[in-house]
C-alpha positions as CSV (number, residue, x, y, z in Angstrom):
1,M,0.0,0.1,0.0
2,R,1.1,3.6,-0.6
3,R,2.0,5.4,2.5
4,V,1.0,9.0,3.4
5,K,3.3,11.4,1.8
6,D,2.7,14.2,4.3
7,T,0.3,15.2,6.9
8,A,-2.2,16.6,4.3
9,I,-2.7,13.9,1.8
10,A,-3.2,10.2,2.1
11,A,-2.9,7.7,-0.9
12,V,-5.9,5.6,-1.6
13,T,-4.8,2.3,-3.2
14,A,-6.3,-0.4,-5.2
15,V,-5.5,-2.7,-2.6
16,A,-7.5,-0.8,0.0
17,L,-10.4,-0.1,-2.0
18,C,-10.6,-2.8,-4.7
19,S,-9.3,-6.1,-3.5
20,G,-11.8,-8.9,-3.6
21,G,-13.9,-7.6,-6.5
22,L,-17.1,-8.1,-4.3
23,L,-19.6,-7.4,-6.9
24,L,-18.4,-9.7,-9.6
25,L,-17.1,-12.4,-7.2
26,G,-20.3,-12.4,-5.2
27,G,-22.4,-13.0,-8.3
28,A,-24.9,-10.3,-7.6
29,R,-24.4,-8.9,-11.1
30,T,-22.2,-9.8,-14.0
31,E,-21.5,-6.5,-15.9
32,A,-18.7,-4.3,-15.0
33,P,-19.2,-0.8,-13.8
34,P,-18.8,2.0,-16.4
35,Q,-15.3,3.3,-17.1
36,P,-14.4,6.7,-18.3
37,S,-14.3,7.4,-22.0
38,A,-11.3,9.0,-23.7
39,A,-13.5,12.1,-24.2
40,Q,-13.5,12.6,-20.4
41,S,-9.8,12.2,-19.9
42,G,-6.8,14.0,-21.0
43,A,-7.6,17.4,-19.2
44,A,-6.3,15.8,-16.0
45,D,-2.9,17.0,-16.9
46,R,-4.0,20.6,-16.2
47,A,-6.5,19.8,-13.3
48,G,-5.5,21.4,-10.2
49,Q,-3.7,24.4,-11.8
50,A,-5.0,28.0,-11.7
51,D,-5.6,28.3,-15.3
52,R,-7.9,25.3,-15.6
53,G,-11.4,27.0,-15.5
54,A,-12.6,29.8,-13.2
55,A,-12.3,29.0,-9.5
56,A,-14.4,30.3,-6.7
57,P,-12.9,31.8,-3.6
58,A,-11.8,29.3,-1.0
59,L,-14.0,28.6,2.0
60,P,-12.9,28.4,5.5
61,P,-12.2,24.8,6.9
62,S,-15.4,22.9,7.8
63,P,-15.9,19.0,7.9
64,P,-18.2,17.7,5.2
65,D,-21.3,15.7,6.0
66,R,-22.7,14.7,2.6
67,V,-21.7,14.4,-1.1
68,R,-24.1,14.7,-4.1
69,I,-23.4,14.0,-7.7
70,P,-26.7,14.5,-9.5
71,A,-25.5,13.2,-13.0
72,I,-25.0,9.7,-11.6
73,G,-27.5,9.6,-8.8
74,V,-25.2,9.9,-5.9
75,D,-26.6,11.2,-2.7
76,A,-24.5,9.8,0.2
77,P,-23.4,10.6,3.8
78,L,-19.7,11.0,4.4
79,T,-17.7,9.4,7.2
80,G,-14.3,10.5,8.3
81,L,-11.5,8.2,7.3
82,G,-8.1,7.7,9.2
83,L,-5.2,5.7,8.3
84,T,-4.5,1.9,8.6
85,G,-1.5,0.6,10.4
86,A,0.4,0.4,7.1
87,G,0.0,4.2,6.6
88,S,-2.6,4.1,3.8
89,L,-6.1,5.6,3.8
90,D,-8.8,3.4,5.4
91,V,-12.1,2.9,3.6
92,P,-15.7,3.0,4.5
93,P,-17.4,-0.2,5.7
94,A,-18.2,-2.3,2.7
95,E,-21.5,-3.4,4.0
96,Q,-22.9,0.2,3.9
97,K,-23.2,0.6,0.1
98,N,-24.4,4.1,0.2
99,L,-21.6,5.5,2.3
100,A,-18.5,7.4,1.2
101,G,-15.6,8.7,3.2
102,W,-13.2,11.6,3.4
103,Y,-9.7,11.9,4.7
104,E,-10.4,13.9,7.8
105,A,-6.8,14.7,8.8
106,G,-6.3,16.5,5.4
107,T,-8.0,19.3,3.5
108,T,-11.7,19.8,4.0
109,P,-13.7,20.1,0.7
110,G,-13.8,23.9,-0.2
111,E,-10.7,25.1,1.5
112,T,-7.5,25.7,-0.4
113,G,-5.7,22.3,-1.2
114,T,-6.6,18.8,-2.4
115,A,-9.5,17.1,-0.5
116,I,-10.0,13.4,-0.9
117,V,-13.2,11.5,-1.0
118,A,-13.3,7.7,-1.6
119,G,-15.9,5.0,-1.8
120,H,-16.5,1.5,-2.9
121,V,-17.7,0.6,-6.4
122,D,-19.6,-2.4,-5.2
123,N,-20.2,-4.9,-2.4
124,A,-21.6,-8.5,-2.1
125,E,-25.1,-7.2,-2.6
126,G,-24.5,-5.2,-5.8
127,P,-23.5,-1.7,-6.9
128,A,-22.2,0.7,-4.1
129,V,-22.0,4.4,-3.8
130,F,-19.6,5.1,-6.6
131,Y,-20.6,2.2,-9.0
132,R,-21.3,4.8,-11.9
133,L,-18.5,7.1,-11.0
134,G,-16.7,6.2,-14.5
135,A,-19.7,7.5,-16.3
136,L,-19.4,11.0,-15.0
137,E,-18.5,13.7,-17.6
138,K,-16.5,16.8,-17.7
139,G,-18.6,19.8,-16.5
140,A,-20.7,17.8,-14.1
141,T,-21.4,19.2,-10.7
142,I,-20.4,17.7,-7.3
143,E,-22.0,19.2,-4.2
144,V,-20.7,18.7,-0.7
145,D,-22.6,19.6,2.4
146,R,-20.4,21.0,5.0
147,R,-21.1,21.1,8.8
148,D,-21.1,24.9,8.9
149,G,-24.3,24.8,6.9
150,G,-22.9,25.8,3.6
151,V,-22.6,23.7,0.3
152,A,-19.4,23.6,-1.7
153,V,-20.0,23.3,-5.4
154,F,-17.3,21.8,-7.6
155,T,-17.1,21.3,-11.3
156,V,-15.5,18.1,-12.9
157,D,-12.4,18.8,-14.9
158,A,-11.6,15.2,-15.9
159,V,-12.3,11.7,-15.2
160,E,-9.4,9.2,-15.5
161,V,-8.8,5.6,-14.9
162,Y,-5.2,4.4,-13.9
163,A,-3.8,0.9,-13.5
164,A,-2.8,0.2,-9.8
165,D,0.9,-0.2,-10.8
166,A,1.0,3.2,-12.6
167,F,-1.0,5.3,-10.2
168,P,0.3,9.0,-10.5
169,D,0.3,9.8,-6.8
170,E,1.5,13.3,-7.3
171,K,-1.0,14.2,-9.8
172,V,-3.9,12.9,-7.8
173,Y,-2.8,13.8,-4.3
174,G,-0.3,16.6,-4.8
175,A,-0.9,20.0,-3.1
176,A,-3.1,22.6,-4.9
177,D,-3.1,26.4,-4.6
178,R,-6.9,26.6,-5.0
179,P,-9.8,24.3,-3.7
180,E,-9.6,21.0,-5.4
181,L,-11.5,17.7,-4.9
182,R,-10.6,14.2,-5.9
183,V,-13.2,11.4,-5.9
184,I,-11.8,7.9,-6.1
185,T,-13.1,4.4,-6.4
186,C,-12.1,1.0,-8.1
187,G,-11.8,0.6,-11.8
188,G,-9.9,-0.9,-14.8
189,P,-9.8,-4.6,-15.5
190,Y,-11.0,-7.2,-13.0
191,S,-9.3,-10.3,-11.7
192,R,-11.0,-12.8,-9.4
193,S,-7.7,-13.3,-7.6
194,T,-6.9,-9.7,-6.9
195,G,-10.2,-7.6,-7.7
196,Y,-10.2,-4.5,-9.7
197,Q,-6.8,-3.7,-11.2
198,G,-6.9,0.2,-10.9
199,N,-8.8,3.2,-9.8
200,V,-11.3,5.7,-11.3
201,V,-10.3,9.3,-10.3
202,V,-12.5,12.4,-10.7
203,F,-10.6,15.7,-10.8
204,A,-12.7,18.7,-9.8
205,H,-12.3,22.4,-8.5
206,L,-14.5,24.6,-6.5
207,T,-16.7,26.8,-8.7
208,G,-19.3,28.1,-6.2
209,S,-20.9,27.8,-2.8
210,R,-24.2,28.6,-1.0
């Protein structure tokens, strides 16, 4: 597993989120979750930089309570995630299929920096919270309810899929000088012995609040 690179960013790995391949192995369904198309990728090389789309002013720190992605039907509570003994990001309980998590020792969604949200693609009963994350398109909206009563609104810059052995840690988890969000789940080819072989990563930046 990848270890935390500093106190702000933890690395979510295919081992942590994706081993076991619960959906396909459990036999609840047989089709694979959607994967990003080429049209939705490519822009990630510029995601996280100030010249990639207009950005809203940063918000003060506030823990998030809920994430909504209307385009793919996500409306889920968020739980705080810590670190495993190996130094990688823990994951939400797999049996709670409509639960996502955020790295609570890092950046809160809406403040300056890179905030991390992660969740399972499936469990033994079928699709989980981020099953359709790979179908998300550039320009889609992600809303995060914050504990201070506000809502941070992000716009998707790119949706990428990476093999586990070629995961670009710095691109995904590197520090940002504006409010950024990464949403991560399992993706790529599937193996019964090891589960999914990569990760789907959504790159987004803050474009509003209310």
